[in-house]
Short mmCIF file of the C-alpha atoms (twelve columns), coordinates in Angstrom:
data_MODEL
# 
_entry.id   MODEL 
# 
loop_
_atom_site.group_PDB 
_atom_site.id 
_atom_site.type_symbol 
_atom_site.label_atom_id 
_atom_site.label_alt_id 
_atom_site.label_comp_id 
_atom_site.label_asym_id 
_atom_site.label_seq_id 
_atom_site.Cartn_x 
_atom_site.Cartn_y 
_atom_site.Cartn_z 
_atom_site.pdbx_PDB_model_num 
ATOM 1   C CA . UNK A 1   34.051 -22.797 3.272  1 
ATOM 2   C CA . UNK A 2   36.653 -21.716 5.777  1 
ATOM 3   C CA . UNK A 3   39.361 -24.205 6.753  1 
ATOM 4   C CA . UNK A 4   39.541 -22.968 10.362 1 
ATOM 5   C CA . UNK A 5   35.769 -22.738 10.991 1 
ATOM 6   C CA . UNK A 6   34.403 -25.527 13.185 1 
ATOM 7   C CA . UNK A 7   30.972 -25.369 11.528 1 
ATOM 8   C CA . UNK A 8   32.518 -25.602 8.050  1 
ATOM 9   C CA . UNK A 9   34.439 -28.633 9.264  1 
ATOM 10  C CA . UNK A 10  31.199 -30.190 10.539 1 
ATOM 11  C CA . UNK A 11  29.542 -29.485 7.170  1 
ATOM 12  C CA . UNK A 12  32.496 -31.166 5.389  1 
ATOM 13  C CA . UNK A 13  32.272 -34.176 7.764  1 
ATOM 14  C CA . UNK A 14  35.760 -33.529 9.156  1 
ATOM 15  C CA . UNK A 15  34.236 -33.274 12.650 1 
ATOM 16  C CA . UNK A 16  31.409 -35.511 13.839 1 
ATOM 17  C CA . UNK A 17  28.159 -33.985 14.983 1 
ATOM 18  C CA . UNK A 18  24.845 -35.495 16.028 1 
ATOM 19  C CA . UNK A 19  23.119 -34.516 12.782 1 
ATOM 20  C CA . UNK A 20  19.317 -34.411 12.655 1 
ATOM 21  C CA . UNK A 21  18.919 -32.992 9.142  1 
ATOM 22  C CA . UNK A 22  21.064 -32.381 6.072  1 
ATOM 23  C CA . UNK A 23  20.595 -31.393 2.455  1 
ATOM 24  C CA . UNK A 24  22.822 -29.738 -0.151 1 
ATOM 25  C CA . UNK A 25  22.689 -26.299 1.520  1 
ATOM 26  C CA . UNK A 26  21.754 -26.786 5.181  1 
ATOM 27  C CA . UNK A 27  22.795 -28.993 8.077  1 
ATOM 28  C CA . UNK A 28  21.187 -29.204 11.534 1 
ATOM 29  C CA . UNK A 29  22.770 -30.857 14.554 1 
ATOM 30  C CA . UNK A 30  22.420 -31.047 18.331 1 
ATOM 31  C CA . UNK A 31  24.133 -28.331 20.360 1 
ATOM 32  C CA . UNK A 32  26.931 -29.690 22.575 1 
ATOM 33  C CA . UNK A 33  25.871 -27.344 25.403 1 
ATOM 34  C CA . UNK A 34  22.058 -27.507 25.266 1 
ATOM 35  C CA . UNK A 35  20.059 -24.774 26.978 1 
ATOM 36  C CA . UNK A 36  16.731 -26.584 26.538 1 
ATOM 37  C CA . UNK A 37  15.527 -30.180 26.153 1 
ATOM 38  C CA . UNK A 38  15.692 -29.599 22.385 1 
ATOM 39  C CA . UNK A 39  18.570 -27.365 21.289 1 
ATOM 40  C CA . UNK A 40  19.656 -27.662 17.680 1 
ATOM 41  C CA . UNK A 41  21.960 -25.555 15.534 1 
ATOM 42  C CA . UNK A 42  20.937 -24.976 11.930 1 
ATOM 43  C CA . UNK A 43  23.679 -23.697 9.641  1 
ATOM 44  C CA . UNK A 44  24.156 -23.007 5.967  1 
ATOM 45  C CA . UNK A 45  26.969 -25.036 4.443  1 
ATOM 46  C CA . UNK A 46  28.135 -21.799 2.839  1 
ATOM 47  C CA . UNK A 47  30.453 -19.899 5.191  1 
ATOM 48  C CA . UNK A 48  28.881 -16.587 6.192  1 
ATOM 49  C CA . UNK A 49  30.438 -15.146 9.351  1 
ATOM 50  C CA . UNK A 50  27.594 -13.054 10.802 1 
ATOM 51  C CA . UNK A 51  24.115 -11.831 10.049 1 
ATOM 52  C CA . UNK A 52  25.765 -8.546  9.018  1 
ATOM 53  C CA . UNK A 53  27.548 -10.390 6.203  1 
ATOM 54  C CA . UNK A 54  24.352 -11.526 4.470  1 
ATOM 55  C CA . UNK A 55  23.606 -9.710  1.231  1 
ATOM 56  C CA . UNK A 56  21.153 -9.886  -1.646 1 
ATOM 57  C CA . UNK A 57  22.857 -12.965 -3.073 1 
ATOM 58  C CA . UNK A 58  21.947 -14.832 0.140  1 
ATOM 59  C CA . UNK A 59  18.230 -14.031 0.070  1 
ATOM 60  C CA . UNK A 60  17.140 -17.509 -1.022 1 
ATOM 61  C CA . UNK A 61  19.526 -19.240 1.401  1 
ATOM 62  C CA . UNK A 62  18.374 -17.091 4.350  1 
ATOM 63  C CA . UNK A 63  14.725 -17.855 3.601  1 
ATOM 64  C CA . UNK A 64  15.537 -21.534 3.214  1 
ATOM 65  C CA . UNK A 65  17.221 -21.578 6.648  1 
ATOM 66  C CA . UNK A 66  14.114 -20.166 8.320  1 
ATOM 67  C CA . UNK A 67  11.680 -22.464 6.506  1 
ATOM 68  C CA . UNK A 68  13.843 -25.530 7.111  1 
ATOM 69  C CA . UNK A 69  14.110 -24.603 10.795 1 
ATOM 70  C CA . UNK A 70  10.306 -24.501 11.015 1 
ATOM 71  C CA . UNK A 71  10.094 -27.965 9.442  1 
ATOM 72  C CA . UNK A 72  12.726 -29.334 11.827 1 
ATOM 73  C CA . UNK A 73  10.853 -27.820 14.800 1 
ATOM 74  C CA . UNK A 74  7.577  -29.407 13.725 1 
ATOM 75  C CA . UNK A 75  9.304  -32.764 13.116 1 
ATOM 76  C CA . UNK A 76  10.789 -32.535 16.632 1 
ATOM 77  C CA . UNK A 77  7.270  -32.137 18.069 1 
ATOM 78  C CA . UNK A 78  7.682  -28.462 18.958 1 
ATOM 79  C CA . UNK A 79  5.165  -26.950 16.558 1 
ATOM 80  C CA . UNK A 80  2.161  -26.913 18.865 1 
ATOM 81  C CA . UNK A 81  3.785  -25.964 22.196 1 
ATOM 82  C CA . UNK A 82  6.215  -23.533 20.616 1 
ATOM 83  C CA . UNK A 83  9.918  -22.979 20.243 1 
ATOM 84  C CA . UNK A 84  12.467 -20.207 20.267 1 
ATOM 85  C CA . UNK A 85  14.698 -19.288 17.363 1 
ATOM 86  C CA . UNK A 86  17.815 -17.238 18.179 1 
ATOM 87  C CA . UNK A 87  20.447 -15.730 15.902 1 
ATOM 88  C CA . UNK A 88  23.317 -14.008 17.694 1 
ATOM 89  C CA . UNK A 89  25.299 -11.414 15.744 1 
ATOM 90  C CA . UNK A 90  28.808 -10.614 16.986 1 
ATOM 91  C CA . UNK A 91  30.411 -11.022 20.394 1 
ATOM 92  C CA . UNK A 92  28.249 -8.699  22.524 1 
ATOM 93  C CA . UNK A 93  25.176 -10.628 21.397 1 
ATOM 94  C CA . UNK A 94  26.794 -13.939 22.377 1 
ATOM 95  C CA . UNK A 95  28.069 -15.197 19.019 1 
ATOM 96  C CA . UNK A 96  30.966 -17.548 19.717 1 
ATOM 97  C CA . UNK A 97  31.338 -19.340 16.374 1 
ATOM 98  C CA . UNK A 98  31.650 -16.938 13.473 1 
ATOM 99  C CA . UNK A 99  29.588 -18.896 10.976 1 
ATOM 100 C CA . UNK A 100 25.965 -17.814 10.868 1 
ATOM 101 C CA . UNK A 101 23.778 -20.269 12.769 1 
ATOM 102 C CA . UNK A 102 20.279 -20.464 14.160 1 
ATOM 103 C CA . UNK A 103 19.607 -21.855 17.628 1 
ATOM 104 C CA . UNK A 104 16.349 -23.810 17.670 1 
ATOM 105 C CA . UNK A 105 15.271 -24.405 21.265 1 
ATOM 106 C CA . UNK A 106 12.154 -25.949 22.721 1 
ATOM 107 C CA . UNK A 107 10.700 -28.470 25.102 1 
ATOM 108 C CA . UNK A 108 10.341 -26.055 28.005 1 
ATOM 109 C CA . UNK A 109 8.754  -22.678 28.808 1 
ATOM 110 C CA . UNK A 110 10.972 -19.691 28.068 1 
ATOM 111 C CA . UNK A 111 10.960 -16.360 29.876 1 
ATOM 112 C CA . UNK A 112 10.990 -12.873 28.404 1 
ATOM 113 C CA . UNK A 113 13.168 -10.896 28.163 1 
ATOM 114 C CA . UNK A 114 15.746 -13.557 27.319 1 
ATOM 115 C CA . UNK A 115 18.727 -12.013 29.081 1 
# 
């Protein structure tokens, strides 16, 4: 974990978040600036800065993040109508917090292309 990373601090319970799911490796919480009726952030507790920093040792964790996100989406009632999953990688893609995280959004119709 990184001492100056806000998501690491959330994972360590140093900063409060509206948590909707947590296990030993993953935590999911409501986004403070929601872009949809449901907008959750799903993060690994392990500090990984960007998608580019994943490697073979993270294969199981990366798969777990995706599968857990699907379960959270279904539990939130989004499975049938659909949801969007976004991972931004680096600044030009919109990444603001440099700790890998998945945006799970749903509860409204989304347009394509996203922007």
